N, C-alpha and C positions, 0 to 999 in steps of 0.2 A: 281719214284713215279706220281702218277695220280695227277695234281693240281687243285685243284676246289675251288680256290678264297677262300671266305668265308663260302664256304658250308662245313659241317663237315659229314663223312661218319661213319655209324655206326660199325664199323669193330673192329676186337679183335686186340690186340696187335700182330706185328712182333714178329712171333717164334725164342724162343731162348733169349729174351730179359725179361726182367723182368714187371711184370705186372705194379707195382707199384702206386697200391693204385686206379687206374683209372677205377675200379667197373665197368668193361665192363662184360654184362651176368645178369644183376639185371635185373626184371622185371616192367614195368611201372608202375606208382602207382598214388595216389594223389588226385585222381579226384574223389573222393565222394562228393556228395552233388551239383554236378553240370549241375545233371538232369533238373534243371529248366532255363539251357542256352540251348534251342532249338530256332530251325531257322535260320533266319540272326540275327547277334550278330553286335551291334552297339557300340565300345567300349568306345565311346563318354560319353555313358550314363551307362555304368557299372564299377565300379573300377575295375583298373589292375588288384588288388590280385584275382580277380574271377576268370581272364584268364591265368595269369602267376606265378607261384612258383619262386620266387627270395632268395635269399643266400647267404652270405657271406665263402668264403674259404680263407686260406691260402696261401700265395706264394709258397709252398712246395708241396701242392697239384696237381694231377694230375686231373683235370676236363676232364673226357671223354664225349661222347655225351650221354650215357648211366647212369651216375649218377644221383640219386635220389635226391629229393629235402629233403632241410634241414630247421629248422627254422631261421629266419631271425633276427640276432640279431644286436645292435649295434658293430661297428668294431673298436677298440681299438689298436693303434699303437705307437711304440718310436721311436725316428731318433734321432740321434747328428747331428750338422750339419754338410755340407760339405757329407751328404747318403743320400741313396735312398732307399724307404721302401717302397714295393708292396700288393697289396691285389687283389684278385679276388673275382667278382661278376657272381653267376651263376643266370641264367636263364631258365625257363624249362616251355611250353606251358602246361596248363590243356585242351585246348581245340583247336580247329581252328576257326578263323573269318575270313578267308581271304582265297581267292581260286588259283587254277596253282599249288596245292601239298606245298604250303607255309601256318602255322598255323595261321603267322599274324604276323605284323612289331611292334617296341618299339620303342620308340624316348629315348634316354638314353642323359639326361643334368647334368654336371658336376657343382660344385658350386667351389668358391672360399674356402679355408679353411683360416678361420680367426680367431684372437684371442682376449680377452677379451676387451686387449690394440690397438686393432686396425692393429695389426700386419697384413697381409695376404700372402699366398700362392699361388700365382694366375694359372688361369688355363690355360694350353698351353705354361706358362712357366717352371712351378715348378710341376705343373701335366699335365701327359699324360694320354690317355686313349686309348688300343688297345685290338682287339681282339683276343683270341686264337683259332689256325686253326691245327688242326690235320694235319699229316707227316706221312704218313705210318698209319694212322689209330689212330696214338697217338700224344697228345696234344702237340705241341711245339712251333710253328712258331707266332711272338705277330704283327701284322698286325696295324698298326697305323690308327685311328680312327678319324673322324673332332672333332674339341673342340670349342666351349665347350657344340654345340649339334651335337648328332649324331644319325644314325637310321640306324636297324639292321634288318634283315630276320630272325624268327624263324621257325624251320621244325617239322613238328608233330612226338612226341616221343624223339627228339634230346636237349639233354642240351647243351645252348649254356656260353661260359664263356667269361668275361671280363677281362682283368688286368690294374688296375689301379694301374699307378706309383708316389711318391712323392720325386721329390727332393727339397732337406733344403739346400739354399745356406750358405755359410761359415758363413757370416753376419747377417744371420735369427736370431731375439729376440726370446729368449728360451721362451714356453709358453705351455699353451695348445690352442689348433687351432680345429677348428672344422667347417664341411662342409656336403655336401651331394651327394648323387647322386640319378636322379629321373628319376623315370623308367616309360614312359607312352606309354598305346598299343595305334597304330593308325589306323583310318580307312582303309581300302583298296583303296578308294578312294583317301586319302592322299599320299597312298603309290606312286601311279601313277601319280600324278596331275604334276609332274616335264617332264613326257613323254608324257603330254596329248597337248603340244603345237605340232603345226605344223612347218616346218624348217623353212618357212616363217616368222612365230611370231618371234621364235628363232634370227634368224639374226635380225630380230629390234628390239628386245631385247637388244641382243648384239651390234647394232649400238650405241642405245643413252645411252647403259653405257659407253660405250667406249665414246662418243664425250662429257660425260660428266665429266669423268677422265683427257680428253683433256683440258677441261676448269679447273679444278683447280690444276693440276698437274703443270705444270711451272709457281709458282707465287711469286719464290723467288725472291727477289729484286724490284717487281712491284710497284708502287705505289699502294698507299692504297685505292683510290677510283676505279683502276681497279681491286685489290682484292676483293673491296665488289662487283664490278658489277659481276665478275666472279662467285661469289659464290652464288647471286642471281639466274643467270641462269643455275648452276649446279644445285640450290635448286628446281628451276622450270619442270627442266627435271625431276628430281627423283621425284616430286609431281607425275608428269603424269604419270611416268612408274607404282607406287603404285595403283593408280586409274582406272589403267587398266584392261580392263575384266581378264587379266591371273590372277589377284590378287583379285577378289571379293569376293571370300569365304572367304577372310581374314580381309575383312572392312565392318563396318556397314552402313546404309543409310549416315551419315554425311562424309563419306569418313574417318575415325578412325578406329585404331584398336578394335575390342570387347571385351573389358576387360572383360565382366561379362562370356562370351563363354570361356576366358582364363582361368579365374579360376576356373571356372566347371569341366575343364581338369583336372587343377592341382589338384584340391580336388579328382581327381578320383588315381591319381600315386601314385606308391610305392616310400615312399624315403629312403633311406639307408644310417645311419648316420656314419659318418666318424669322430673319437677325434681320433687326434694327439698330443703327450708331445715332442716336442724337447726341449731337453737339452743343456747346455752349452758347452757340449764336443765337439770339432772339429776336425772330422779328418782329418789327417795329407795329406795334396795337394798331396806331393809324397808318393805314397804308401810305407808301412812299409816291405813289402815281394814285391822283384822284381820276377814278375810274368811277362816272355817273351814269347808272341804267336807267333807261324809262319801265314804266311798270302802269299798263292802262287802269286806270278805275272803271271805267264804263266796263269792259272785259267781267272786272270782279264782279260787279253790279248785277250784270247779265247773267252767267254761269252760276252763281252762289244766290241768287234772286234776295240783291240786298239793295235796301233803297236809299239812296245817296242822302248823305245828313242822318242816319237813323244811325242806333247802339251800335247795332250789329255792321253796319257799314263801315265806324269807325274800329270795329272787333275786327273787321276780316284786313283792313287796310295794313291795322299794327302787326297782324300776324304776318303777312307779308314783308313787311321792312323790317322785323323782326328777323324773320327766317335765311331773307338774303343776305343781311349783315356777315356771315359766317363765310361768304366767298369772298370778304376783301373790296366789294364792289358797293358805291354812296346810290342807294335805289331814291329815284324821283318819281311821285304818280304824275300822270298826265293825260291832256285832253284834248283833243286836236279840233280846232274849227277851219273853217273856208281858208282857204288861199294858204293852209300851212302853217297859222298863225296858233300856237299850241299856250294850254295854260298847264304850269307845271309848278310842285308844290312837293316837298319833301316830307314834311308835316301837316297832317290833314288837319290839326288845331291851331288856334291864331296862334299869335305870338307872347300874349298875355296868358296861354293857358297853361298851366306847371308841364303839360307833356310836351310844350315845345321843348322846353328846357332840356327835359329828358332825351329828346331825340336829337336835338344840336350841340349837346354837350356829351354827346356816346362817342368815345375814342376811337370807335370803330368808323366812325362815319369822318371821311376826308375832306366831303364838300355836302353843301344843302342848296338846294333850289327854294328861292322866296317866292310865292304866287304875286303876277302883276294886279290878276283882279279877286274877287270873293272865290273862296272855294266853297264855302255856303252860303244860301241869300242870306240874307240881312236887310234889313231896314237903313243899314248904314250907307252911305254914298262914295261909291267906289273913291274918287281921289281921299276922301278923307281915309279910307281904309288902308291904302296903300301908305299913306304919308305915316299912320297911327304903326303899323307893322316894322316900316323901315326905322322909325324913331325908335321902338322898343328895341329890335334887334343889335340896332348901333352900339347901343349901352352892354352888349355881352362879351364875352370875348370868343367867342365862338362865331361873330359876325366874320373872323376873314376866313373863313369856310362858304360865305353865303356867297349866290351867284342868281343872277337873275335867264333864265333861259325863255326867251320870246317869241319866237321865229324858228322855224325851222324849214331851212335852205330858202330863204327870198330867191327869186328869179327876175322881178323885172322893175323896175323904176318906183312904181306905186309900193309894191311890198318892201323896199329898202326904206323908203321914205318914211313907210308908216314904222319901222322899225326903229329909225332914229327919233320919232316923235315920241315914241313910247320907253326909249332909255332917256329923251330928252327928261321928260317927267319923273324920274327914278333917279336922275342924276339930280334934281333940284332938290329932294330931300335927303340926298345923297351923293356927294359928289366923288365919295371912294366905291361906290358899289358897282362890283363885275357883272357886266353884262354878256351873256355868253351868246353868238352867232355860227350858227353850222352854215357849213355853205358848201358849193362845188362849180359855182360859177358866177361872174359880175351880173348887173340885170342886163338883161338880153336884149333890152329895148332903148338902152343907153349906153353900149360899148365904150369901156374905160380905156381901151387899147385894140390895135388893129388885129392880134391873134386871140384866141379864148382863152388859151394859157396865160398871157400876157396881160387880159382882161381880169384873170381869175387869182391873178399875184396883187392887183392893183387894188383889190377890195380892200384893205385895212386902211390905205388914204383913202378911199370912200367914205367907210362906215367910220373913221376918228374921228371926233372921242367918243360915238356911241356905243364902242363893243370894246371889252379891254380881253375878252378870250377867243380869238378867233381859231377855230374847229374846221379844219379841213377836211374831205374825205380823202381816203385812202387810193380810191379810185379815180382820181383825178392825176396821181403821179404813175400810172402805171408800174414799168419795172424801172422810171427814172427818178432812183433816187437821188441822182446828182440835184433834181431838180428844187431838193429840200431848202437848199442855202438861198433858191432865188424867194423862196418863202418866209425866211426867218430875215433876211437881208432889207425885208418891207416893214419888221416891227420894231417896236421901241419898248425892250425888257426895261429899261431902266424908267419909262413910263410905267411900268405896271404890266404891259401888253404881254398875253401867252399866246403859244400856239398849241393847240391838244387835235386831236384826228378821231375819225368815227370810221367804221365799216358798216354798211347797211347791206344793200340787194348785191352792190359790188364792193371790192374788187373782188372775180369768181376766180374760178381755177385755173392758174396754180397757187394763184396769190393765197395767202393767210387769210383767213375768216371762219364764221362759225357756223354756215349751212351746212346740212345731214349728208351724210358720207364721204365729206373730205375726210382725209388723213388726220390721223390723231396727232401728229408733228405740226401740222397746216395749223388746226384750232390754239395747238398753245404757242405756236409761230407769231399772233397777233399779235402779242406783248414783247417777243424779240423784235420785233420791228418797230414799234413802239421806242425800246429804248435804245437801239442802234440809230435811229432819225432823231431822236431827242426831242422826242414831245413831252409837257409836261403835263397833260392829263389824258382823259380817254373817255369819249363817249358813246354811248349804245342804243339805239333809239326804241326798241321795244325789248322786252324779255319773256311778257306770255299775252304777245298779240297773234291769237288764232283768232279764228272765223268763230261769229257771233253761237253762244249755245244759249239754253237756258236752263241746263241742269247741270248739277255739277258731275254728275256722271255721263254726260255727253262726250261722244268720240272726237277727238283732238282734229279738229281740219287746218291744215295751214290755210294763209290768205291767198285767196286765187291771185296769181300775176306776179309771186314772187319764190325765189329759190326754197323749195323744203329747207324749215330749220331758220329763215330768216326772220327773224321778231320773236323766236319760242325758244329760250333755255330752259324752261322746265314745265311740269305738267300738274292739272290739277288730282290729288293724292286718289281722289273718287275715280277715278279713271281706270286704276287697275285695284282698286279694293276699296271697305268702308273707311280708311282714313281720311283725313281731311289735313292732313300734313303734304306739303308740297312735294314734290318726286322730281330730284335736279335729272338735268339730262347730262350724259357721259362730256358734252360740250360746254357746260356752264362748270365741270370738274377741271375741266383741262386749262380754261380760263383761269380758273381758280390758282395752277399749275403754272401757267406761265406767270400771274401776278406774283407768285411767289419766287420763280427764277428772276423777277426784275429786283427782287428786293435783295438777291444773292449778287447780281451784277451790280445793284448799288453800293454793296459792302465792299467788293471787290475793288469797285471805282475809286471808294475812299480811301484805299491804300494803295492802289498803283495808279492810277489816274484813269480817268475816261476811256481815252484812247486804247490804253491798254486792256480795257474792259472788252472793247470793241474787236480791239484785237484776239480775245479769247475766244469769242462767241465764235468766229473766223477759221481761227489756230482747231477747234476742238469738231469741226465741220459742222456746227449747231447753225447755224444763221450767215448766209453771206448777203442776200436781197431779198426779194418778195417773189422769184423764182427760184431761188439758191437757198436750200435748207434742206436740213436731215429729216430723211423718210424713216428712217431706224430709230428706235430708243439710244442704244449705245451710245451715243455721241454726247445726249442729254446729262445721262450718266457721268459721264465723261468730265463734262463742264463741271458740274455740282461737285463733282469729288474734287478738283484741281481748286475749286475755290475754297470747299472745305481745307485742304491742307495747308493752302497760301494764307488762310486767316484764321483758323483756328491760334487760340493762344496755348 
């Protein structure tokens, strides 16, 4: 797909994926009464509301370039502690006030969220701002913007969307918090002022700022009079820079910032009010649902040019692991072999390395994969390596999180038999080890029952005792939720057997999944389905499995033969900017929201029973089944609000 940075192309969704409420094909409008804006437009003299439309949308909305304006209303959000809640702000130009194909630029400024008791949620710490960038014409990538003030370009006839996320710390005092996002149209010369400096001027400015930093940086342990002298020198340097011609437009005759001009501009701005209710419930630090997600180490090695086993390789994997933990998922790295045999591992370091305990003891990690064979080549015999790893890990309190994932969707008797042999080797060293197996069919060359579904249901009896976590495809169930009881009836929970589920290529629209272009509620509904069906864990095969590339900034291409977005939930930061930080997708954020909904439902069930929690899902119109769930956001807020009212102290 073409990488267009922050630009947004008005193209229809990918053929074969759901429209998802993106409003493609609507005619532009909302320009009535603008005929008086003729000739050159100075945004410092005209209210920003006369130049752009601004409105808010929920996190489940797919706001596309052709979405049309709505009324701007204050945003009211509800969040528990240790929860992330998000909202979108859409901006669409009414007229153009700049040249070169750009309608104009706007400045976006976020304030802290403050409570009446003086508590704060701070911009840049608890509040982040990202721009929604289309992938294949569908809104998906969330590219970070500077805080507290950022600037974005708007294009004629296109709607831009901003994604605001608020992370509420576990210790945040409950209460009502208020803040605002201020949007101000900018003059064309202000947009290019940063580019008007010559290279020599930039170099001089850089040198002076660098000298200033060197004056004040190494002050630890210095005598007080020396520190004072350094600060005076730095102040003099900074004052000289601010009074230089480069910044003359921002200063009045006496060298002070012109507050009257700043206030005048502020009075022309659009102010979007944000209201957040933080309640006393704290989402558990360790997720109640183990959600394990695959990360291809080969993709990382190819794209970032790191060699397997080098210091740079460990650093890359470490960054990906730590970044993904914020989404309440338990990452595992993976590599595929012939016949869909997989090498999976959560920690690239061996069990006797200090990093191993650091990874596995992290309370945000709900489950971890133990490798069946060596991740890094060594002289140790494979059999001895496995025995040593297991013996070390079994002595740890986090061993209860451990599992072995050996084979992805075995299809025939030979593959099933290989899986059983590998499991036997593990159980010889650790009888309590948990083996996870994903499957959607029994062995096709040795039918276990007369019909495919009956054979599928009989897989546990065929694999027992070589598997403890039976992880089945949601695709098999179709819209027949009643078949769940047949699967569960075959399991022996008293012997530690569990039922997990997964999605991948299927199920397809209208069933819940994370394909590109599906509705926002369709993405979020994956976890509603897990709650209603009663699964105790979830697996997703890959979060970074795009086509091979050998440059970090190379365009992202989804794998041929897979639905767009399948196996890709985040992107390399270098595709959109110079940042090395991964870029999340809308779908990854909605996955997090679904996992947070799971915690809300679990809290409700703890007080009123599981059946009543399922009744709540249906009573509020949120979720009835894989083909019947809300397409609007309001029922989601109603359900969460009812849980808040029923469970708060």
